[in-house]
CHARMM-style PDB file with segment names, atoms N, HN, CA, C and O in Angstrom:
ATOM      1  N   MET     1       1.043  -1.503  -0.289  1.00  0.00      PROA
ATOM      2  CA  MET     1      -0.329  -0.170   0.045  1.00  0.00      PROA
ATOM      3  C   MET     1       1.058   1.609   0.204  1.00  0.00      PROA
ATOM      4  O   MET     1       0.753   2.771   0.468  1.00  0.00      PROA
ATOM      5  N   ALA     2       2.149   1.140  -0.031  1.00  0.00      PROA
ATOM      6  HN  ALA     2       2.398   0.195  -0.245  1.00  0.00      PROA
ATOM      7  CA  ALA     2       2.857   2.181  -0.208  1.00  0.00      PROA
ATOM      8  C   ALA     2       2.500   3.197  -0.761  1.00  0.00      PROA
ATOM      9  O   ALA     2       2.173   4.308  -0.342  1.00  0.00      PROA
ATOM     10  N   ASP     3       2.633   2.485  -2.339  1.00  0.00      PROA
ATOM     11  HN  ASP     3       2.899   1.583  -2.679  1.00  0.00      PROA
ATOM     12  CA  ASP     3       2.900   2.835  -3.572  1.00  0.00      PROA
ATOM     13  C   ASP     3       0.892   3.491  -4.085  1.00  0.00      PROA
ATOM     14  O   ASP     3       0.659   3.930  -5.211  1.00  0.00      PROA
ATOM     15  N   LYS     4      -0.296   3.372  -2.906  1.00  0.00      PROA
ATOM     16  HN  LYS     4      -0.107   3.015  -1.991  1.00  0.00      PROA
ATOM     17  CA  LYS     4      -1.203   4.364  -3.070  1.00  0.00      PROA
ATOM     18  C   LYS     4      -1.327   5.178  -2.201  1.00  0.00      PROA
ATOM     19  O   LYS     4      -0.734   5.070  -1.128  1.00  0.00      PROA
ATOM     20  N   GLN     5      -2.319   6.398  -2.559  1.00  0.00      PROA
ATOM     21  HN  GLN     5      -2.801   6.486  -3.431  1.00  0.00      PROA
ATOM     22  CA  GLN     5      -2.075   7.160  -1.528  1.00  0.00      PROA
ATOM     23  C   GLN     5      -3.232   7.743  -1.107  1.00  0.00      PROA
ATOM     24  O   GLN     5      -3.833   8.205  -2.076  1.00  0.00      PROA
ATOM     25  N   GLU     6      -3.839   7.931  -0.005  1.00  0.00      PROA
ATOM     26  HN  GLU     6      -3.350   7.555   0.783  1.00  0.00      PROA
ATOM     27  CA  GLU     6      -5.056   8.185  -0.110  1.00  0.00      PROA
ATOM     28  C   GLU     6      -5.933   9.342   1.072  1.00  0.00      PROA
ATOM     29  O   GLU     6      -6.095   9.305   2.292  1.00  0.00      PROA
ATOM     30  N   SER     7      -6.279  10.135   0.196  1.00  0.00      PROA
ATOM     31  HN  SER     7      -6.147  10.166  -0.795  1.00  0.00      PROA
ATOM     32  CA  SER     7      -6.684  11.320   0.965  1.00  0.00      PROA
ATOM     33  C   SER     7      -7.885  11.241   2.747  1.00  0.00      PROA
ATOM     34  O   SER     7      -8.495  10.197   2.981  1.00  0.00      PROA
ATOM     35  N   ILE     8      -7.936  11.804   3.201  1.00  0.00      PROA
ATOM     36  HN  ILE     8      -7.441  12.652   3.011  1.00  0.00      PROA
ATOM     37  CA  ILE     8      -8.763  11.113   3.583  1.00  0.00      PROA
ATOM     38  C   ILE     8      -9.687  13.134   4.259  1.00  0.00      PROA
ATOM     39  O   ILE     8      -9.259  14.200   4.702  1.00  0.00      PROA
ATOM     40  N   PRO     9     -10.715  12.675   3.988  1.00  0.00      PROA
ATOM     41  CA  PRO     9     -11.976  14.398   3.954  1.00  0.00      PROA
ATOM     42  C   PRO     9     -11.777  14.621   6.184  1.00  0.00      PROA
ATOM     43  O   PRO     9     -11.881  13.839   7.129  1.00  0.00      PROA
ATOM     44  N   PHE    10     -11.436  16.272   6.024  1.00  0.00      PROA
ATOM     45  HN  PHE    10     -11.352  16.907   5.257  1.00  0.00      PROA
ATOM     46  CA  PHE    10     -11.041  16.969   7.331  1.00  0.00      PROA
ATOM     47  C   PHE    10     -12.034  18.094   7.125  1.00  0.00      PROA
ATOM     48  O   PHE    10     -12.063  18.646   6.025  1.00  0.00      PROA
ATOM     49  N   ASN    11     -12.948  18.523   8.209  1.00  0.00      PROA
ATOM     50  HN  ASN    11     -12.924  18.074   9.103  1.00  0.00      PROA
ATOM     51  CA  ASN    11     -13.711  19.890   8.537  1.00  0.00      PROA
ATOM     52  C   ASN    11     -13.124  20.309  10.006  1.00  0.00      PROA
ATOM     53  O   ASN    11     -12.874  19.692  11.042  1.00  0.00      PROA
ATOM     54  N   ALA    12     -13.038  21.568   9.606  1.00  0.00      PROA
ATOM     55  HN  ALA    12     -13.241  22.070   8.765  1.00  0.00      PROA
ATOM     56  CA  ALA    12     -12.384  21.918  10.880  1.00  0.00      PROA
ATOM     57  C   ALA    12     -13.731  23.666  11.168  1.00  0.00      PROA
ATOM     58  O   ALA    12     -14.148  24.465  10.329  1.00  0.00      PROA
ATOM     59  N   GLY    13     -13.988  23.584  12.723  1.00  0.00      PROA
ATOM     60  HN  GLY    13     -13.649  22.936  13.404  1.00  0.00      PROA
ATOM     61  CA  GLY    13     -14.669  24.572  13.150  1.00  0.00      PROA
ATOM     62  C   GLY    13     -13.371  25.811  13.633  1.00  0.00      PROA
ATOM     63  O   GLY    13     -12.295  25.255  13.849  1.00  0.00      PROA
ATOM     64  N   VAL    14     -13.356  26.596  13.729  1.00  0.00      PROA
ATOM     65  HN  VAL    14     -14.231  27.048  13.553  1.00  0.00      PROA
ATOM     66  CA  VAL    14     -12.416  27.602  14.680  1.00  0.00      PROA
ATOM     67  C   VAL    14     -13.505  28.804  14.784  1.00  0.00      PROA
ATOM     68  O   VAL    14     -14.369  28.900  13.913  1.00  0.00      PROA
ATOM     69  N   ALA    15     -13.428  29.945  16.138  1.00  0.00      PROA
ATOM     70  HN  ALA    15     -12.726  29.867  16.846  1.00  0.00      PROA
ATOM     71  CA  ALA    15     -13.937  30.032  17.131  1.00  0.00      PROA
ATOM     72  C   ALA    15     -13.263  31.048  17.773  1.00  0.00      PROA
ATOM     73  O   ALA    15     -12.495  30.765  18.692  1.00  0.00      PROA
ATOM     74  N   GLU    16     -13.483  32.494  17.333  1.00  0.00      PROA
ATOM     75  HN  GLU    16     -14.107  32.724  16.586  1.00  0.00      PROA
ATOM     76  CA  GLU    16     -12.560  33.558  17.826  1.00  0.00      PROA
ATOM     77  C   GLU    16     -13.445  33.926  19.620  1.00  0.00      PROA
ATOM     78  O   GLU    16     -14.634  33.995  19.932  1.00  0.00      PROA
ATOM     79  N   GLY    17     -12.004  34.102  20.523  1.00  0.00      PROA
ATOM     80  HN  GLY    17     -11.038  34.046  20.269  1.00  0.00      PROA
ATOM     81  CA  GLY    17     -13.773  34.608  21.565  1.00  0.00      PROA
ATOM     82  C   GLY    17     -13.319  35.662  22.148  1.00  0.00      PROA
ATOM     83  O   GLY    17     -12.238  36.034  21.694  1.00  0.00      PROA
ATOM     84  N   VAL    18     -13.915  36.531  23.324  1.00  0.00      PROA
ATOM     85  HN  VAL    18     -14.793  36.228  23.693  1.00  0.00      PROA
ATOM     86  CA  VAL    18     -14.078  37.558  23.281  1.00  0.00      PROA
ATOM     87  C   VAL    18     -13.188  37.275  25.249  1.00  0.00      PROA
ATOM     88  O   VAL    18     -13.822  36.622  26.078  1.00  0.00      PROA
ATOM     89  N   VAL    19     -12.289  37.660  25.484  1.00  0.00      PROA
ATOM     90  HN  VAL    19     -11.773  38.190  24.811  1.00  0.00      PROA
ATOM     91  CA  VAL    19     -11.245  38.494  26.807  1.00  0.00      PROA
ATOM     92  C   VAL    19     -11.794  39.270  27.584  1.00  0.00      PROA
ATOM     93  O   VAL    19     -10.847  40.005  27.862  1.00  0.00      PROA
ATOM     94  N   ARG    20     -12.877  39.747  28.296  1.00  0.00      PROA
ATOM     95  HN  ARG    20     -13.647  39.150  28.070  1.00  0.00      PROA
ATOM     96  CA  ARG    20     -12.326  41.187  28.703  1.00  0.00      PROA
ATOM     97  C   ARG    20     -12.824  40.520  30.178  1.00  0.00      PROA
ATOM     98  O   ARG    20     -13.572  39.549  30.285  1.00  0.00      PROA
ATOM     99  N   GLN    21     -12.152  41.372  31.403  1.00  0.00      PROA
ATOM    100  HN  GLN    21     -11.544  42.161  31.316  1.00  0.00      PROA
ATOM    101  CA  GLN    21     -11.815  41.455  32.903  1.00  0.00      PROA
ATOM    102  C   GLN    21     -13.311  41.181  33.302  1.00  0.00      PROA
ATOM    103  O   GLN    21     -13.324  40.132  33.945  1.00  0.00      PROA
ATOM    104  N   GLN    22     -14.748  41.774  33.163  1.00  0.00      PROA
ATOM    105  HN  GLN    22     -14.738  42.627  32.641  1.00  0.00      PROA
ATOM    106  CA  GLN    22     -15.254  41.191  33.631  1.00  0.00      PROA
ATOM    107  C   GLN    22     -15.978  40.198  33.353  1.00  0.00      PROA
ATOM    108  O   GLN    22     -16.862  39.936  34.168  1.00  0.00      PROA
ATOM    109  N   TYR    23     -15.878  39.545  32.430  1.00  0.00      PROA
ATOM    110  HN  TYR    23     -15.159  39.758  31.768  1.00  0.00      PROA
ATOM    111  CA  TYR    23     -16.297  38.252  31.990  1.00  0.00      PROA
ATOM    112  C   TYR    23     -15.426  36.857  32.858  1.00  0.00      PROA
ATOM    113  O   TYR    23     -14.274  36.424  32.835  1.00  0.00      PROA
ATOM    114  N   ASP    24     -16.761  36.472  33.619  1.00  0.00      PROA
ATOM    115  HN  ASP    24     -17.697  36.824  33.638  1.00  0.00      PROA
ATOM    116  CA  ASP    24     -16.069  35.178  34.679  1.00  0.00      PROA
ATOM    117  C   ASP    24     -15.590  34.390  33.891  1.00  0.00      PROA
ATOM    118  O   ASP    24     -16.465  33.759  33.298  1.00  0.00      PROA
ATOM    119  N   PRO    25     -14.178  34.035  33.498  1.00  0.00      PROA
ATOM    120  CA  PRO    25     -13.277  33.060  32.822  1.00  0.00      PROA
ATOM    121  C   PRO    25     -14.444  31.490  32.810  1.00  0.00      PROA
ATOM    122  O   PRO    25     -14.316  30.905  31.735  1.00  0.00      PROA
ATOM    123  N   VAL    26     -14.887  31.187  33.222  1.00  0.00      PROA
ATOM    124  HN  VAL    26     -14.991  31.662  34.095  1.00  0.00      PROA
ATOM    125  CA  VAL    26     -15.282  29.867  32.704  1.00  0.00      PROA
ATOM    126  C   VAL    26     -16.162  30.356  31.596  1.00  0.00      PROA
ATOM    127  O   VAL    26     -15.923  30.018  30.437  1.00  0.00      PROA
ATOM    128  N   ASP    27     -17.260  31.210  31.925  1.00  0.00      PROA
ATOM    129  HN  ASP    27     -17.454  31.485  32.867  1.00  0.00      PROA
ATOM    130  CA  ASP    27     -18.057  31.402  30.302  1.00  0.00      PROA
ATOM    131  C   ASP    27     -17.550  31.260  29.840  1.00  0.00      PROA
ATOM    132  O   ASP    27     -17.310  30.174  29.313  1.00  0.00      PROA
ATOM    133  N   ILE    28     -16.792  32.676  29.643  1.00  0.00      PROA
ATOM    134  HN  ILE    28     -16.988  33.558  30.072  1.00  0.00      PROA
ATOM    135  CA  ILE    28     -15.761  32.820  28.526  1.00  0.00      PROA
ATOM    136  C   ILE    28     -15.271  31.140  27.624  1.00  0.00      PROA
ATOM    137  O   ILE    28     -15.329  30.962  26.407  1.00  0.00      PROA
ATOM    138  N   VAL    29     -14.895  30.298  28.488  1.00  0.00      PROA
ATOM    139  HN  VAL    29     -14.848  30.443  29.476  1.00  0.00      PROA
ATOM    140  CA  VAL    29     -14.421  29.186  28.016  1.00  0.00      PROA
ATOM    141  C   VAL    29     -15.215  28.328  27.101  1.00  0.00      PROA
ATOM    142  O   VAL    29     -14.902  27.902  25.989  1.00  0.00      PROA
ATOM    143  N   THR    30     -16.526  28.123  27.927  1.00  0.00      PROA
ATOM    144  HN  THR    30     -16.780  28.469  28.831  1.00  0.00      PROA
ATOM    145  CA  THR    30     -18.042  27.764  27.561  1.00  0.00      PROA
ATOM    146  C   THR    30     -18.141  28.555  26.530  1.00  0.00      PROA
ATOM    147  O   THR    30     -17.635  27.975  25.569  1.00  0.00      PROA
ATOM    148  N   GLU    31     -18.646  29.875  26.155  1.00  0.00      PROA
ATOM    149  HN  GLU    31     -19.058  30.346  26.936  1.00  0.00      PROA
ATOM    150  CA  GLU    31     -18.808  30.286  24.437  1.00  0.00      PROA
ATOM    151  C   GLU    31     -17.934  29.649  23.596  1.00  0.00      PROA
ATOM    152  O   GLU    31     -18.366  29.048  22.613  1.00  0.00      PROA
ATOM    153  N   VAL    32     -16.440  29.710  23.915  1.00  0.00      PROA
ATOM    154  HN  VAL    32     -16.088  30.199  24.713  1.00  0.00      PROA
ATOM    155  CA  VAL    32     -15.475  29.399  22.552  1.00  0.00      PROA
ATOM    156  C   VAL    32     -16.059  28.126  22.724  1.00  0.00      PROA
ATOM    157  O   VAL    32     -16.723  27.773  21.750  1.00  0.00      PROA
ATOM    158  N   ILE    33     -16.018  27.358  23.630  1.00  0.00      PROA
ATOM    159  HN  ILE    33     -15.479  27.645  24.422  1.00  0.00      PROA
ATOM    160  CA  ILE    33     -16.191  25.519  23.144  1.00  0.00      PROA
ATOM    161  C   ILE    33     -17.819  25.486  22.379  1.00  0.00      PROA
ATOM    162  O   ILE    33     -18.177  24.633  21.567  1.00  0.00      PROA
ATOM    163  N   ASN    34     -18.571  26.524  22.829  1.00  0.00      PROA
ATOM    164  HN  ASN    34     -18.280  27.217  23.488  1.00  0.00      PROA
ATOM    165  CA  ASN    34     -19.862  26.245  22.220  1.00  0.00      PROA
ATOM    166  C   ASN    34     -20.148  26.836  20.646  1.00  0.00      PROA
ATOM    167  O   ASN    34     -21.116  26.560  19.937  1.00  0.00      PROA
ATOM    168  N   ARG    35     -18.734  27.945  20.244  1.00  0.00      PROA
ATOM    169  HN  ARG    35     -17.947  28.169  20.820  1.00  0.00      PROA
ATOM    170  CA  ARG    35     -18.948  28.097  19.523  1.00  0.00      PROA
ATOM    171  C   ARG    35     -18.468  27.922  18.223  1.00  0.00      PROA
ATOM    172  O   ARG    35     -18.871  28.298  17.123  1.00  0.00      PROA
ATOM    173  N   ALA    36     -17.222  27.062  18.720  1.00  0.00      PROA
ATOM    174  HN  ALA    36     -16.895  26.756  19.614  1.00  0.00      PROA
ATOM    175  CA  ALA    36     -16.605  26.364  18.195  1.00  0.00      PROA
ATOM    176  C   ALA    36     -17.157  24.930  16.869  1.00  0.00      PROA
ATOM    177  O   ALA    36     -17.006  24.433  15.753  1.00  0.00      PROA
ATOM    178  N   GLU    37     -17.907  24.911  18.278  1.00  0.00      PROA
ATOM    179  HN  GLU    37     -18.029  25.315  19.185  1.00  0.00      PROA
ATOM    180  CA  GLU    37     -19.279  23.206  18.104  1.00  0.00      PROA
ATOM    181  C   GLU    37     -19.655  23.241  17.137  1.00  0.00      PROA
ATOM    182  O   GLU    37     -19.478  22.466  16.196  1.00  0.00      PROA
ATOM    183  N   LEU    38     -20.468  24.515  17.248  1.00  0.00      PROA
ATOM    184  HN  LEU    38     -20.612  25.144  18.012  1.00  0.00      PROA
ATOM    185  CA  LEU    38     -21.105  24.841  16.322  1.00  0.00      PROA
ATOM    186  C   LEU    38     -20.767  25.102  14.628  1.00  0.00      PROA
ATOM    187  O   LEU    38     -21.587  24.829  13.751  1.00  0.00      PROA
ATOM    188  N   SER    39     -19.189  25.772  14.318  1.00  0.00      PROA
ATOM    189  HN  SER    39     -18.524  25.994  15.031  1.00  0.00      PROA
ATOM    190  CA  SER    39     -18.292  26.168  13.007  1.00  0.00      PROA
ATOM    191  C   SER    39     -18.071  24.998  13.078  1.00  0.00      PROA
ATOM    192  O   SER    39     -17.798  24.696  11.916  1.00  0.00      PROA
ATOM    193  N   LEU    40     -17.993  23.969  13.777  1.00  0.00      PROA
ATOM    194  HN  LEU    40     -18.215  24.215  14.721  1.00  0.00      PROA
ATOM    195  CA  LEU    40     -17.772  22.364  12.962  1.00  0.00      PROA
ATOM    196  C   LEU    40     -19.188  21.888  12.670  1.00  0.00      PROA
ATOM    197  O   LEU    40     -19.060  21.064  11.765  1.00  0.00      PROA
ATOM    198  N   ASP    41     -19.734  21.935  12.805  1.00  0.00      PROA
ATOM    199  HN  ASP    41     -19.839  22.605  13.540  1.00  0.00      PROA
ATOM    200  CA  ASP    41     -21.239  21.345  12.845  1.00  0.00      PROA
ATOM    201  C   ASP    41     -21.870  22.224  11.356  1.00  0.00      PROA
ATOM    202  O   ASP    41     -22.565  21.687  10.493  1.00  0.00      PROA
ATOM    203  N   MET    42     -21.419  23.661  11.352  1.00  0.00      PROA
ATOM    204  HN  MET    42     -20.855  24.097  12.053  1.00  0.00      PROA
ATOM    205  CA  MET    42     -21.163  24.223   9.818  1.00  0.00      PROA
ATOM    206  C   MET    42     -20.560  23.696   9.018  1.00  0.00      PROA
ATOM    207  O   MET    42     -21.070  23.315   7.964  1.00  0.00      PROA
ATOM    208  N   ALA    43     -19.400  23.551   9.297  1.00  0.00      PROA
ATOM    209  HN  ALA    43     -18.986  23.860  10.153  1.00  0.00      PROA
ATOM    210  CA  ALA    43     -19.005  22.247   8.363  1.00  0.00      PROA
ATOM    211  C   ALA    43     -18.067  22.104   7.796  1.00  0.00      PROA
ATOM    212  O   ALA    43     -17.015  22.422   7.243  1.00  0.00      PROA
ATOM    213  N   ILE    44     -19.436  20.986   8.395  1.00  0.00      PROA
ATOM    214  HN  ILE    44     -20.290  20.728   8.844  1.00  0.00      PROA
ATOM    215  CA  ILE    44     -19.467  19.638   8.275  1.00  0.00      PROA
ATOM    216  C   ILE    44     -20.896  19.027   7.547  1.00  0.00      PROA
ATOM    217  O   ILE    44     -21.030  17.848   7.221  1.00  0.00      PROA
ATOM    218  N   ALA    45     -21.855  20.014   7.379  1.00  0.00      PROA
ATOM    219  HN  ALA    45     -21.746  20.972   7.644  1.00  0.00      PROA
ATOM    220  CA  ALA    45     -23.351  20.949   6.913  1.00  0.00      PROA
ATOM    221  C   ALA    45     -23.000  21.123   5.278  1.00  0.00      PROA
ATOM    222  O   ALA    45     -23.836  21.061   4.376  1.00  0.00      PROA
ATOM    223  N   GLN    46     -21.732  21.327   5.137  1.00  0.00      PROA
ATOM    224  HN  GLN    46     -21.053  21.377   5.869  1.00  0.00      PROA
ATOM    225  CA  GLN    46     -21.431  22.195   3.928  1.00  0.00      PROA
ATOM    226  C   GLN    46     -20.749  21.392   3.170  1.00  0.00      PROA
ATOM    227  O   GLN    46     -20.605  21.691   1.985  1.00  0.00      PROA
ATOM    228  N   GLY    47     -20.218  20.275   3.661  1.00  0.00      PROA
ATOM    229  HN  GLY    47     -20.335  20.032   4.624  1.00  0.00      PROA
ATOM    230  CA  GLY    47     -19.883  18.699   2.878  1.00  0.00      PROA
ATOM    231  C   GLY    47     -18.132  18.598   2.908  1.00  0.00      PROA
ATOM    232  O   GLY    47     -17.634  19.683   3.208  1.00  0.00      PROA
ATOM    233  N   ALA    48     -17.259  17.642   2.685  1.00  0.00      PROA
ATOM    234  HN  ALA    48     -17.664  16.761   2.441  1.00  0.00      PROA
ATOM    235  CA  ALA    48     -16.675  16.969   3.580  1.00  0.00      PROA
ATOM    236  C   ALA    48     -15.316  18.283   2.707  1.00  0.00      PROA
ATOM    237  O   ALA    48     -15.359  18.911   1.649  1.00  0.00      PROA
ATOM    238  N   ARG    49     -14.396  18.201   3.690  1.00  0.00      PROA
ATOM    239  HN  ARG    49     -14.361  17.691   4.549  1.00  0.00      PROA
ATOM    240  CA  ARG    49     -13.114  19.351   3.050  1.00  0.00      PROA
ATOM    241  C   ARG    49     -13.325  20.780   3.119  1.00  0.00      PROA
ATOM    242  O   ARG    49     -13.010  21.589   2.246  1.00  0.00      PROA
ATOM    243  N   ARG    50     -14.111  21.129   4.680  1.00  0.00      PROA
ATOM    244  HN  ARG    50     -14.367  20.472   5.389  1.00  0.00      PROA
ATOM    245  CA  ARG    50     -14.468  23.074   4.403  1.00  0.00      PROA
ATOM    246  C   ARG    50     -13.882  23.203   6.849  1.00  0.00      PROA
ATOM    247  O   ARG    50     -13.739  22.708   7.967  1.00  0.00      PROA
ATOM    248  N   VAL    51     -13.840  24.594   5.652  1.00  0.00      PROA
ATOM    249  HN  VAL    51     -13.956  24.996   4.743  1.00  0.00      PROA
ATOM    250  CA  VAL    51     -13.631  25.448   7.615  1.00  0.00      PROA
ATOM    251  C   VAL    51     -14.368  26.345   7.822  1.00  0.00      PROA
ATOM    252  O   VAL    51     -14.211  27.411   7.227  1.00  0.00      PROA
ATOM    253  N   VAL    52     -15.074  26.215   8.455  1.00  0.00      PROA
ATOM    254  HN  VAL    52     -15.201  25.349   8.939  1.00  0.00      PROA
ATOM    255  CA  VAL    52     -15.432  27.324   8.827  1.00  0.00      PROA
ATOM    256  C   VAL    52     -15.312  28.375  10.368  1.00  0.00      PROA
ATOM    257  O   VAL    52     -15.699  27.824  11.399  1.00  0.00      PROA
ATOM    258  N   ALA    53     -14.925  29.453  10.452  1.00  0.00      PROA
ATOM    259  HN  ALA    53     -14.611  29.901   9.615  1.00  0.00      PROA
ATOM    260  CA  ALA    53     -14.487  30.492  11.191  1.00  0.00      PROA
ATOM    261  C   ALA    53     -15.704  31.514  11.458  1.00  0.00      PROA
ATOM    262  O   ALA    53     -16.492  32.119  10.732  1.00  0.00      PROA
ATOM    263  N   LEU    54     -15.542  31.444  12.458  1.00  0.00      PROA
ATOM    264  HN  LEU    54     -14.901  30.953  13.047  1.00  0.00      PROA
ATOM    265  CA  LEU    54     -16.712  32.777  13.395  1.00  0.00      PROA
ATOM    266  C   LEU    54     -15.435  33.417  14.305  1.00  0.00      PROA
ATOM    267  O   LEU    54     -14.588  32.968  15.077  1.00  0.00      PROA
ATOM    268  N   ALA    55     -15.958  35.268  13.525  1.00  0.00      PROA
ATOM    269  HN  ALA    55     -16.647  35.632  12.897  1.00  0.00      PROA
ATOM    270  CA  ALA    55     -15.541  35.848  14.204  1.00  0.00      PROA
ATOM    271  C   ALA    55     -16.156  36.129  15.754  1.00  0.00      PROA
ATOM    272  O   ALA    55     -17.379  36.001  15.814  1.00  0.00      PROA
ATOM    273  N   ALA    56     -15.343  36.567  17.272  1.00  0.00      PROA
ATOM    274  HN  ALA    56     -14.349  36.671  17.223  1.00  0.00      PROA
ATOM    275  CA  ALA    56     -16.447  36.920  18.143  1.00  0.00      PROA
ATOM    276  C   ALA    56     -17.577  37.365  17.542  1.00  0.00      PROA
ATOM    277  O   ALA    56     -17.703  37.677  16.358  1.00  0.00      PROA
ATOM    278  N   ALA    57     -18.761  37.393  18.785  1.00  0.00      PROA
ATOM    279  HN  ALA    57     -18.659  37.140  19.747  1.00  0.00      PROA
ATOM    280  CA  ALA    57     -20.055  37.829  18.825  1.00  0.00      PROA
ATOM    281  C   ALA    57     -19.505  38.998  19.936  1.00  0.00      PROA
ATOM    282  O   ALA    57     -19.617  38.914  21.159  1.00  0.00      PROA
ATOM    283  N   PHE    58     -19.253  39.447  19.628  1.00  0.00      PROA
ATOM    284  HN  PHE    58     -19.162  39.515  18.634  1.00  0.00      PROA
ATOM    285  CA  PHE    58     -18.914  40.840  21.000  1.00  0.00      PROA
ATOM    286  C   PHE    58     -20.572  41.107  21.425  1.00  0.00      PROA
ATOM    287  O   PHE    58     -20.598  40.760  22.606  1.00  0.00      PROA
ATOM    288  N   ALA    59     -21.656  41.454  21.131  1.00  0.00      PROA
ATOM    289  HN  ALA    59     -21.635  41.736  20.172  1.00  0.00      PROA
ATOM    290  CA  ALA    59     -22.614  41.491  21.468  1.00  0.00      PROA
ATOM    291  C   ALA    59     -22.793  40.588  22.325  1.00  0.00      PROA
ATOM    292  O   ALA    59     -22.465  40.913  23.466  1.00  0.00      PROA
ATOM    293  N   SER    60     -23.325  39.236  22.151  1.00  0.00      PROA
ATOM    294  HN  SER    60     -23.592  38.972  21.224  1.00  0.00      PROA
ATOM    295  CA  SER    60     -23.272  37.470  22.757  1.00  0.00      PROA
ATOM    296  C   SER    60     -21.984  36.685  23.774  1.00  0.00      PROA
ATOM    297  O   SER    60     -21.938  35.481  24.028  1.00  0.00      PROA
ATOM    298  N   ALA    61     -21.170  37.559  24.162  1.00  0.00      PROA
ATOM    299  HN  ALA    61     -21.207  38.537  23.956  1.00  0.00      PROA
ATOM    300  CA  ALA    61     -20.023  37.563  24.174  1.00  0.00      PROA
ATOM    301  C   ALA    61     -20.625  36.543  26.333  1.00  0.00      PROA
ATOM    302  O   ALA    61     -21.686  36.631  26.950  1.00  0.00      PROA
ATOM    303  N   ALA    62     -19.886  36.108  26.535  1.00  0.00      PROA
ATOM    304  HN  ALA    62     -19.024  36.035  26.033  1.00  0.00      PROA
ATOM    305  CA  ALA    62     -20.820  35.852  27.725  1.00  0.00      PROA
ATOM    306  C   ALA    62     -20.497  36.392  28.837  1.00  0.00      PROA
ATOM    307  O   ALA    62     -19.331  36.396  29.230  1.00  0.00      PROA
ATOM    308  N   VAL    63     -21.363  36.860  29.420  1.00  0.00      PROA
ATOM    309  HN  VAL    63     -22.310  36.857  29.100  1.00  0.00      PROA
ATOM    310  CA  VAL    63     -20.899  37.759  30.944  1.00  0.00      PROA
ATOM    311  C   VAL    63     -21.571  37.036  32.142  1.00  0.00      PROA
ATOM    312  O   VAL    63     -22.341  36.112  32.406  1.00  0.00      PROA
ATOM    313  N   ALA    64     -20.541  38.369  32.915  1.00  0.00      PROA
ATOM    314  HN  ALA    64     -19.915  39.119  32.700  1.00  0.00      PROA
ATOM    315  CA  ALA    64     -20.921  37.700  34.765  1.00  0.00      PROA
ATOM    316  C   ALA    64     -21.947  37.718  35.440  1.00  0.00      PROA
ATOM    317  OT1 ALA    64     -21.949  37.240  36.574  1.00  0.00      PROA
TER     318      ALA     64
END
């Protein structure tokens, strides 16, 4: 099999987080994880070999 090359489909979801002193660190991490999961779901829904990146959501960012 050394002469046979197979590509592996890959999808990625990326999310940017907002870090502000007044936000609880746990809430910040939870928000970023949720947004990264959402962006991965969006990439998968678009088909193989897709990357979706979500910019920081300042209005809906984690609050203390």
